[in-house]
N, C-alpha and C positions, 0 to 999 in steps of 0.2 A: 124312445127318446126322439124328440122332434129336433131336427137340424135347422138352426136358424141360418138364413142366407147371410153370407159375409157382407158386411157393410162396406161400401166403396168409399174410398177417401180421395178427395180432390176438390177442385173448384167447380162451383156451379157456373152456369153461363153468366148470371148476374154478377157474381164475384169477379169473374174474369173481365167482364166489360168495365166494371168499376175500377179495377186495378189498372187497366190500360188507359182509362180516362185520366186517372191521377197521374200516371207516368207521363202522359202527353202534356198535361198541364205543367208538370215540373220541368220537362224538357224546354217548353216554350219560354219559361222564366229563366232557366239556367244557361241555355246556349248563348244568348246575347251577352250575358254577364261573363261567361267563360271566354268569349271572343275578345271582350275588352281586356281581360286579364292577359291573353296572349299578345295583344297589341301593346299594352303597357310594358310587358316583358321585352318586346322587340325594341321599343324605344329605350328603355333602361339599358339593355345589353349593348346597343349601338353607341349610346352616349358614354357608357363605361369604357367601351373599347377605344373610342377616339380619345377619351381622357387618359387611358393607359398609354396610348401611343404618344401623346403629347408629353406625358411624364417620362416615358422612355427616351424620347428624342432629347429632352432637357438633360436627363441624367447622362446620357451618352456624350453630349456636348461638353459637360463638365468633366467626365471621366477621361475622354480622349483629348481634351484641350483643343477641340476642333469644332468647326461649325457643323451642325446637324440640322437637316431640313425635313419637312413633311409636306407632301403635295397630294392633291387628288389624283387618282389614276383609274381609268376605266379598264385598262388591260394588264395592269400589274407589271408593266415594263417601261412605262414612260409617264411623265406628268401630263395631265390634261391642260392644254394651253389655255390660259385665262380662266381656269376652272375655279368655281366656288362650290361645286357639288362634290361632297366626300362620300355620298351614298354609294356610288359604284366601286369604291375602294380607295385606298391611298398607299403611298410609299413613305418610308422613313429611310433616309440615306445621309451619308456624310461625304465630305470632300477630301481629296488628298491633303496631306500635311503641307502647310504653307499657303493654301488657298485663303485669301482674306475677304473675298467678295461674297456676300450673303445673297440669299434669295434666288439661287440659280436652279434651273430645272435639272432633274435627274438625267445624267448621261452615263449610260452603261460602260462607256470606255474611260470615263474620268471620275465617276462617283462610285462609292462603295454602298451597295444596298444592304441595309440592316433589317428591314422588315417590310413585307408587302401584305396588304390586307384586302380581302375580297369584298364583293358587294354585300350590302345590307338589305335584306328582304323586308318590304313593307315599311321602310323608314327613309325619311328625307333628312340628309345632313348637309347643311348649307353654311358656308363661311361668309362673313360680312365683306371680306376682301378677296379679290382674285389673286392677291400676292401669296407667294410660296412662304410658308411658315418656317422661320430659321431661328435656332437658339445659338447664342454665342458661347464662348469658352467659360464664361461664369454663369451660364444658364439663363442669361437675359434674352428677351425677345428682340431680335433684330428686325428692323423694318425699314424698307426703302421709302416709306411714306412718313408724314409728320406724326401720324397717330401710333404711339407705342403700345397699342392694345389690339386684341384680336377677339372677335366673337364668332362662336360656332353654335348653330341651333340644330337640334335633333327633334323631329316630329314624326308622328305616324303618317304614312303616306298611303292613300287609297290607290293601289296599283291596278284595281279592277276597272276603274273609270278613267278619269282625265289625269290621274296621278296627283291630285291635289293633296297637299300636306296641311295638317291643321292640329291645333292644340284645342282639344275639347275637354268638357267636364269629365268624360269617361276615360279619355287618353290624353293626359297633359304632356306637353313638350318639355325639353330640357335645354337650357342655355348654358354654355361654357364660355367664361370670359377669362382670357389670358392677359395678365397685366405686363408692363414693361420689365419687371423683374423675372418674368417667366412662370410665376405661380398661377395656378388655374382655380377659379371658383366656379361652382355650379349652382344654378338655381332653377326652380321649376317655373315654367311659364304659366301665366293665368289662362283660363279657358277663353278662347276667342283671340288670344294674342297671335300676332303675326309669326309665322314660321320662317320668314325671310328676314335675316338680321338687317336692322336699319342703322 
């Protein structure tokens, strides 16, 4: 009886090189697309979080029958003076009963902190106004200016270079518009639209 040598199973060098080449091509195609998915998710998450905080502040104002405000905060303990950038975080707080003046900055000795939000990575969140956002007892937007509306824009921000924020075809920005009654409408920005509210 003649023993046949066992046939070896596996890849030949040619098959292995072909597989590696195909895998490299797929990675070159997939990685940029996957990166855009991550950036879109960051913008969506940040805009949803600011939307949730606006809704929460309005609901708390109605429930408590008191003024409730939202302001940008870089440290989670105080409002950023003259701040329009919500990217570093923000505070939601209310005033003691009987306070009738809106748009006051958070004061840990006089205000009640309801929620503190931390920084958003890779996202720029800008308000059109540097005014503190305040909701009245009926849920209406209280403004010290003549405009009873508020616009907040969230866009992807390239933190690796100059921190430029942009609404691109791959990663569109989101605009939130709060009207005088306190309700919020969202819309997607067009590619190339400004990420600084005008």
